[in-house]
C-alpha positions, 0 to 999 in steps of 0.5 A, spaced: 500 500 500 505 504 501 509 503 495 502 504 491 501 511 494 508 513 493 507 511 486 501 515 485 505 521 489 510 521 484 506 521 478 502 527 481 509 531 482 511 529 475 505 531 472 505 538 476 512 539 474 510 538 467 504 542 467 509 548 470 514 548 465 509 547 460 506 554 463 512 558 463 515 559 456 519 564 452 515 570 449 518 574 444 516 580 440 518 587 437 516 594 440 515 600 435 513 607 435 506 608 433 507 615 431 513 613 426 513 605 425 520 605 427 523 600 432 524 602 439 531 600 443 532 600 450 524 599 452 523 596 459 519 589 458 518 587 465 513 581 468 509 585 473 510 584 480 516 580 479 524 582 478 524 579 471 525 584 466 529 585 460 530 591 455 529 591 447 535 591 443 537 596 437 532 593 433 526 593 438 526 586 439 525 582 446 525 575 449 523 574 456 521 568 460 513 568 462 508 564 464 501 564 461 496 569 465 502 573 467 502 580 465 508 584 461 509 591 462 512 595 456 515 602 458 520 607 456 520 615 458 516 619 453 511 613 451 505 611 454 506 604 458 502 598 455 500 592 459 499 585 455 497 579 458 501 572 456 496 567 453 497 562 448 501 566 443 509 566 443 510 572 440 507 579 442 508 585 438 507 592 441 506 599 439 507 605 444 504 612 443 507 618 445 506 621 452 505 628 451 505 629 458 512 626 459 514 629 452 512 636 454 517 640 460 514 639 467 514 645 471 514 644 478 510 650 482 512 648 489 508 643 494 508 637 490 504 641 484 507 640 477 504 642 471 506 641 463 509 647 461 503 649 456 499 649 462 503 653 467 502 660 469 509 662 472 516 663 471 519 657 472 525 653 469 527 646 471 534 643 470 535 636 469 540 631 472 543 630 465 546 637 467 548 636 474 551 629 475 558 627 473 561 634 475 567 634 479 563 639 484 562 638 491 555 642 491 550 642 485 549 649 486 556 650 482 553 646 476 547 651 475 551 657 474 549 660 467 544 655 466 538 659 468 536 666 466 536 671 472 539 666 476 546 669 478 551 664 482 558 667 484 562 662 487 568 667 490 572 661 493 576 655 491 575 652 498 572 645 497 565 645 499 565 653 500 558 656 499 556 660 493 552 666 493 545 665 489 541 671 487 534 671 483 532 677 479 537 682 483 539 683 490 532 684 494 534 687 501 540 691 504 541 687 511 536 681 510 537 675 507 538 676 499 538 668 497 532 664 495 529 659 499 531 652 498 526 646 498 529 639 497 524 633 497 519 637 500 524 639 506 525 647 507 532 648 508 535 653 514 541 655 509 544 654 503 550 649 505 550 643 500 557 640 501 554 634 504 549 633 499 551 628 493 549 632 487 548 625 483 542 623 487 538 629 484 533 628 479 531 635 477 532 643 480 527 648 479 528 655 479 521 659 481 522 666 479 515 670 479 510 671 485 505 667 481 510 661 483 513 664 490 507 667 494 505 660 496 511 660 500 509 666 503 514 670 508 520 666 505 519 667 498 521 674 497 528 672 494 525 666 489 525 659 491 529 653 488 526 646 489 530 640 488 527 633 487 532 627 488 531 620 484 526 615 485 525 608 482 519 606 477 513 602 478 514 595 475 521 596 473 527 591 473 533 592 478 537 597 475 545 598 478 548 604 476 556 606 477 559 612 476 566 614 477 570 621 476 577 623 477 579 630 477 585 635 477 584 642 479 589 647 478 590 654 479 588 659 474 593 664 472 594 672 474 596 678 470 599 681 475 606 681 472 610 679 478 617 681 478 623 675 479 628 675 483 633 679 479 628 685 477 626 685 485 633 686 488 635 691 482 629 695 484 630 694 492 637 697 490 635 703 487 630 704 492 634 704 498 631 698 502 631 691 502 636 685 501 638 688 494 640 694 498 643 691 504 646 684 503 652 686 498 659 687 499 660 690 506 653 691 508 652 695 502 648 694 495 648 687 492 653 687 485 650 685 479 653 678 479 650 677 486 643 679 483 644 675 477 646 669 482 639 670 486 635 664 486 627 664 484 622 661 488 615 661 485 611 661 491 604 660 488 607 653 486 609 652 493 603 654 497 598 651 491 598 644 488 594 640 483 588 638 487 586 631 486 578 629 486 575 622 486 567 621 486 564 614 486 557 613 486 553 607 486 546 607 486 540 601 485 533 602 483 527 598 482 520 597 482 514 592 483 507 593 482 506 597 489 512 599 491 519 603 488 526 604 491 532 608 490 538 607 494 545 610 493 552 610 496 557 616 495 564 617 496 567 624 494 574 626 496 577 633 493 583 636 495 583 644 495 588 647 490 591 651 497 595 646 501 592 644 507 584 644 505 580 639 502 573 635 503 571 628 504 564 626 504 560 620 505 553 620 503 547 615 503 540 616 500 534 611 500 528 613 497 521 609 497 514 610 495 508 606 494 501 605 493 495 600 495 492 596 490 486 600 488 491 606 488 487 610 493 493 610 499 500 613 497 506 614 501 513 615 500 519 616 505 526 620 503 532 619 507 539 622 506 544 621 511 551 624 509 558 626 513 563 630 511 570 632 513 573 638 511 580 642 513 579 649 511 584 655 510 583 660 515 584 668 515 583 668 508 581 675 505 585 678 511 592 681 511 595 677 516 602 675 514 603 670 519 596 667 517 594 667 510 597 662 505 594 666 499 598 673 501 604 669 502 603 665 495 602 672 491 606 677 495 612 673 498 619 675 495 622 670 490 629 670 492 627 667 499 627 660 499 623 654 502 630 651 504 631 657 509 626 654 514 628 649 518 624 649 525 619 654 528 625 656 534 630 657 528 625 662 525 623 665 531 631 667 532 632 669 525 626 673 525 629 677 531 636 677 529 633 680 522 629 686 526 622 683 525 622 684 518 616 681 514 620 679 509 620 672 512 612 672 511 613 665 506 617 662 512 612 664 517 606 661 513 611 654 512 611 654 519 603 655 520 602 649 515 606 644 520 603 647 526 596 649 525 590 645 524 583 647 522 577 642 521 570 641 521 566 635 521 559 635 519 553 630 519 547 632 515 540 628 515 534 630 511 528 625 512 521 626 510 515 622 511 509 623 506 502 619 506 496 621 502 489 618 501 484 619 495 477 620 499 473 620 492 475 621 485 476 628 486 478 629 493 484 627 497 488 628 503 495 628 505 500 629 510 508 630 511 513 631 517 520 632 515 527 633 519 533 638 517 538 636 522 545 639 521 551 637 527 557 640 526 564 639 530 569 644 529 576 643 531 582 648 531 589 647 534 595 651 534 602 648 537 605 651 543 612 650 539 609 654 533 612 660 531 606 664 532 606 661 539 613 663 540 612 670 537 606 672 542 609 668 548 609 674 552 602 676 552 598 676 558 594 669 556 598 663 553 598 664 545 597 656 544 590 654 544 585 648 542 578 650 540 572 646 540 565 647 538 559 643 538 553 645 534 546 642 533 541 645 528 534 641 527 528 644 524 522 640 524 516 641 518 509 639 518 504 640 513 497 637 512 493 638 505 486 637 502 486 637 495 480 637 490 481 636 482 475 635 477 474 636 470 467 638 468 464 637 461 471 635 458 473 643 458 473 646 465 478 643 470 478 646 477 484 644 482 484 647 489 488 646 495 488 648 502 494 647 507 496 648 514 504 648 516 508 648 522 515 649 522 520 649 529 527 650 529 532 649 534 539 651 535 544 649 540 551 648 542 557 650 546 564 652 545 571 652 549 578 655 548 584 652 552 590 656 553 596 653 554 598 646 551 604 642 554 608 641 548 610 634 550 603 631 551 598 635 546 595 632 540 590 635 536 583 634 538 585 629 543 584 634 549 591 632 552 596 636 554 592 642 557 596 646 562 591 648 568 591 655 571 595 657 577 594 662 583 599 667 580 596 669 574 590 668 569 595 666 563 592 659 562 584 660 564 580 657 559 574 660 555 567 657 555 561 659 552 554 656 550 548 658 546 541 656 545 536 659 540 529 657 537 524 660 532 518 658 529 513 659 523 505 657 523 502 658 516 495 656 513 494 657 505 490 656 499 491 655 492 486 655 486 487 653 479 482 654 473 483 651 466 479 652 460 480 647 454 488 647 455 487 654 452 486 659 458 488 658 465 488 662 472 491 661 478 491 664 485 494 663 492 493 666 499 497 665 505 497 667 512 504 667 516 505 668 523 513 668 525 516 668 532 520 674 530 515 679 531 510 681 536 503 683 537 499 685 530 505 685 526 506 677 528 501 675 522 503 677 515 498 676 509 501 674 502 498 673 495 498 672 488 494 672 481 496 669 475 494 667 468 495 665 461 493 665 454 495 659 450 495 663 443 497 657 439 490 653 441 486 659 437 483 657 430 487 663 427 493 659 429 492 653 426 497 651 420 502 656 422 509 655 423 508 657 430 507 650 434 506 653 441 505 660 443 503 662 450 502 669 454 502 669 461 502 674 467 502 674 474 502 679 480 503 678 487 507 679 494 511 675 498 515 676 505 522 676 508 522 674 515 530 674 515 531 681 516 538 680 518 541 675 514 541 669 518 536 664 520 537 665 528 538 672 527 534 678 529 530 673 534 529 678 540 529 685 536 522 686 539 524 686 546 528 691 550 534 687 553 539 687 559 546 684 560 550 684 567 556 689 567 560 694 571 556 699 573 556 705 578 563 705 583 565 698 580 559 694 582 556 689 578 549 692 575 544 690 569 546 694 563 541 696 557 544 692 551 538 693 546 533 698 545 526 694 543 523 695 536 516 693 538 513 694 531 518 690 527 515 687 521 517 683 515 520 686 509 515 685 503 516 684 496 511 685 490 512 683 484 509 683 477 511 679 471 509 678 464 512 672 460 512 669 453 513 662 451 514 659 444 516 654 439 516 655 432 519 651 426 516 644 429 520 645 435 526 647 432 526 654 435 524 655 442 524 660 448 521 665 453 522 672 454 520 675 461 519 682 463 518 684 471 518 689 476 520 687 484 519 692 489 521 691 496 518 695 502 519 696 509 527 695 509 530 693 515 536 699 516 538 704 520 533 709 522 535 716 526 534 716 533 534 722 538 541 722 542 537 722 548 537 714 547 545 714 548 545 712 540 544 715 534 540 710 530 536 704 531 535 698 526 528 698 524 523 698 518 524 703 513 526 704 506 524 701 499 528 698 493 526 695 486 529 691 481 526 691 474 529 687 468 528 683 462 530 675 461 531 671 455 532 664 454 533 661 447 534 654 444 535 652 437 536 645 433 541 648 428 542 641 425 538 635 426 540 630 420 538 623 418 546 621 419 545 622 426 549 629 427 545 633 431 547 640 434 543 645 438 545 652 440 542 655 447 542 662 450 540 665 456 541 672 458 538 677 464 538 684 465 537 687 472 537 694 474 537 695 482 535 702 485 534 704 492 528 708 492 527 710 499 532 711 505 531 714 512 534 720 514 535 727 511 541 725 507 537 719 503 544 716 504 548 711 508 556 712 507 559 705 507 566 708 506 568 706 499 560 705 497 554 708 499 546 706 499 543 712 496 536 714 493 536 713 486 542 709 485 544 702 485 545 698 492 553 699 494 555 704 488 562 706 489 563 713 492 570 715 490 575 720 488 577 720 481 584 718 479 587 722 473 593 719 472 601 721 473 603 728 474 609 729 468 612 734 472 613 730 479 611 723 478 605 724 483 598 722 483 593 726 480 586 726 482 579 730 481 576 734 486 568 735 487 568 741 482 572 737 477 579 740 478 585 737 478 589 736 484 594 732 488 591 732 495 583 730 494 579 731 500 576 724 501 570 728 505 568 732 500 571 730 493 568 723 493 563 722 487 558 717 485 561 713 480 555 709 477 559 703 478 557 697 482 559 690 484 552 688 482 552 686 474 547 689 470 547 683 465 549 676 466 547 669 463 550 663 459 550 660 452 553 654 449 551 648 444 550 641 445 552 636 439 552 629 438 554 624 432 553 616 433 554 616 440 560 621 441 558 628 444 560 635 445 557 640 450 559 647 452 557 652 457 559 659 457 558 664 463 558 671 462 557 678 466 557 685 464 557 692 467 560 689 474 566 693 478 570 691 484 576 694 487 583 690 486 586 691 493 591 685 491 593 689 485 594 696 489 599 692 494 603 690 488 603 697 485 605 700 491 612 701 493 611 705 499 611 699 504 612 693 500 619 694 496 624 691 501 619 687 504 614 683 499 614 682 491 611 687 487 609 688 480 614 689 474 609 694 472 613 699 477 619 698 472 615 703 468 615 708 474 615 715 473 622 718 472 625 724 470 627 720 463 620 717 463 615 722 464 609 719 460 607 713 464 601 711 468 605 708 474 607 714 479 614 715 481 617 710 486 618 716 491 611 719 490 609 723 496 601 722 495 600 714 495 596 714 501 591 719 497 589 713 492 586 709 498 579 713 497 580 713 489 577 709 483 584 708 481 583 700 483 576 700 481 576 695 475 571 692 470 570 685 472 566 683 466 568 677 464 566 671 459 568 664 461 568 657 458 565 655 464 564 647 462 566 643 456 565 635 456 567 630 450 565 623 451 562 617 448 556 613 449 556 606 447 550 605 442 545 600 445 546 595 439 554 594 441 551 592 448 546 587 446 551 581 448 554 584 455 551 585 462 551 593 461 545 597 459 549 603 458 556 605 458 559 612 457 566 615 458 567 622 458 573 628 459 570 634 461 573 641 464 571 647 468 573 654 468 577 652 462 578 659 459 576 666 462 576 673 458 576 679 462 580 686 464 580 683 471 588 681 472 587 677 478 586 670 479 578 670 478 574 675 476 568 672 479 566 674 486 560 677 490 564 682 494 565 689 493 573 688 493 578 682 493 584 681 497 588 675 498 582 670 497 582 663 495 581 663 488 576 658 484 580 653 480 581 650 473 578 643 473 579 637 468 576 630 469 575 624 466 569 619 468 566 613 467 558 611 467 556 604 467 549 601 468 547 594 469 
């Protein structure tokens, strides 16, 4: 009986296995495009609900194992997906229709609102991951430069991970925040610090510019909004593994300062009567020609700067089933700065998950980003610290000094004493600092957002999200007790050697709840409305200490060892400690409404109420709104059959605010209060002292903006573009306001004043060549004109004098206010100037002879242009950036052309070889002994036109065709070589014409970068 049962069981099992194998079979087919009947390579063919999937080959063919009854999902970006049930047939041919909702540019308008470009009423530009990924930049912001009209990005530093200044449509405040709000995956950020975020994780960046787009963000939208969306997986898609590797080499851009070599400098010193050229010759006299000729030449740029190596490795995995998708990435970024002692290392992790229920009523998503970075920063950049600033040493050190003259800190200190405390040893001071000083910052950055939504009815849905922006920084600075700088100040009352440690934690929580309604009536009328409630609470706290006095035998950087305790005889080793705690909050409720008629006309409105913890009483609440509309002219009957494929007129008007009346998230938190502190009072007693007068009516800075725009496509889409005209007016500026002297101060910062920005923007794209042979060439251009004007300033003068610049009614913010330099007096070699009356003088009075120059650090024109070309897998892309009518003071050049305090101590420009003499009276260089060099300090002699055109980016590479990868495990293989900041054309003679500053002095230059990369997808 048992054997009979075993036989029957075996027979059933064999039948079951035979049946199973009979059900699973190989299904083949061809995928073609319905619009042109062409085969489609690279189409995803996935068995629904499984990880089994393939892609069509170059001929559109596919072959996949599937069982009868299973569903095949055939999909590719730009086409509508098709689902086919496997039946008895072994071959399935599919035609895919174009998905116009994908093919059209998608416009992001904030709070998860997206529209096609044709149905958008606002001024918004989206940059895709294609532009961002693979670039050797620590921050994605640097890759956006010259990509969007009206978006002005200036780096101003080559420090790895250093911040850039980002301005949209002009400077909108004097003392407050001028940069846009950043939102990453629905998380508003407290700062523009992106050094800890992996750019290769980004799917798109959208720049919102007009009030129709930004008013929904209320008090934070006055300066524009930049929305970042990171990558996610796709439903019903097979596992995709992508690996990207980039290696870059950064080098110093060259200056045109024309520095002297050792022979020129020593000869100049000999003639001038100061320095080694005058004192180290025979018997302590001038050097002979032979001695000068034998002097060594050190290029201090080569010593303090280097070729920095950048490594960027990114591994990402994405997949999706019927109801869930995932995207995971791991990244490692290591960038050496071109300045020795500076670098950035970053480890990044991201996990994005999204899902839905079977009936698609419930949706959910999580985005998690955890990043750690460590950077070593050069400090004292931009200062004149001869024993602190490496850039000063690189630019100004005498070339006849050599690194071999340095041996130890103690010997350098001795040499400094025996040589009379000369600053000629500046490069040796800085060599010592490189060996005895550390400045390191560790940063942990976390961004987490959890979101869920439920479709109550076909038209009505509800959703909620909670997000966390967390930043933790540990800063550590250490100066060795044996350092030259410690020995130099050993006689100070407090010990000069030190160790600083700072711990800071910043956490911002955002909660948002929404109710959305969307319905189409009679196939022509579409209404979309939303109601939102939002709450934001931010906390910042930390502590710091400085230990003075370190034991050279036991101190170790960052270890907390070697601390010398303070004794009873003095306070030389007393440590200093501090702590801080800050909070700020925002509560808001707002609504949106959009109406579309037959894709031809559209109207939108937003209104938002914000309550900020910064303000008090009736001023705590602010109301902001916008109205927008569009007319799709191309949908009109009279446009049919024309060469115009798309033509849309749009307009908007609205208001938005700026609660950061001082430029910082945690600044001006208590300005509505009268504050007191402890201090020394009458007869030396400890007392409470008034530290701040209250401004009880403090309120938002408010910006009202009007915009008119035109979007178009002609010649079957080969030429496309947009034009915008706008006017922004900011009122209630937070500026100094005159106050009665009875209050013990002459001014107080309060809301008064106004400024405006008005301008024109243009974007053009033209497919110059689209050939059947495979060669394609597209030209692109974007440009912006922005005029900034101060409208109203407090006080009787209508002017705020900042020294070299002023803020004055009727002119641009920070317009230069200087005496006018007129050249060299041929009679005596002195400097010539004009007084206020236009009369030539050698002795201008800076109090009364300064005049408005009509020049500012703010560019009047800026933008970019370039081309994209491809041919049978090869591609070449360029991007040029430009800025015009922008001026800055070049203090580096001033120092190199001023012999008064520099000859005999520092290097100078070879321009001085053309200085005025009795035999050389016609020249633009004053006499070396000119009597009035000091008068140039308040003049426009070194106010330089910093306009530039730069080859910002160029990339050449090869994308291996799909047909060559058919029998390999790869879906994509792409190799490229690219360059950043390759060539700059400018009158600016320094390292970098690009800077957000009014004046430049010994700043960290931005580098030239050449990199190679490889991208693989499995």
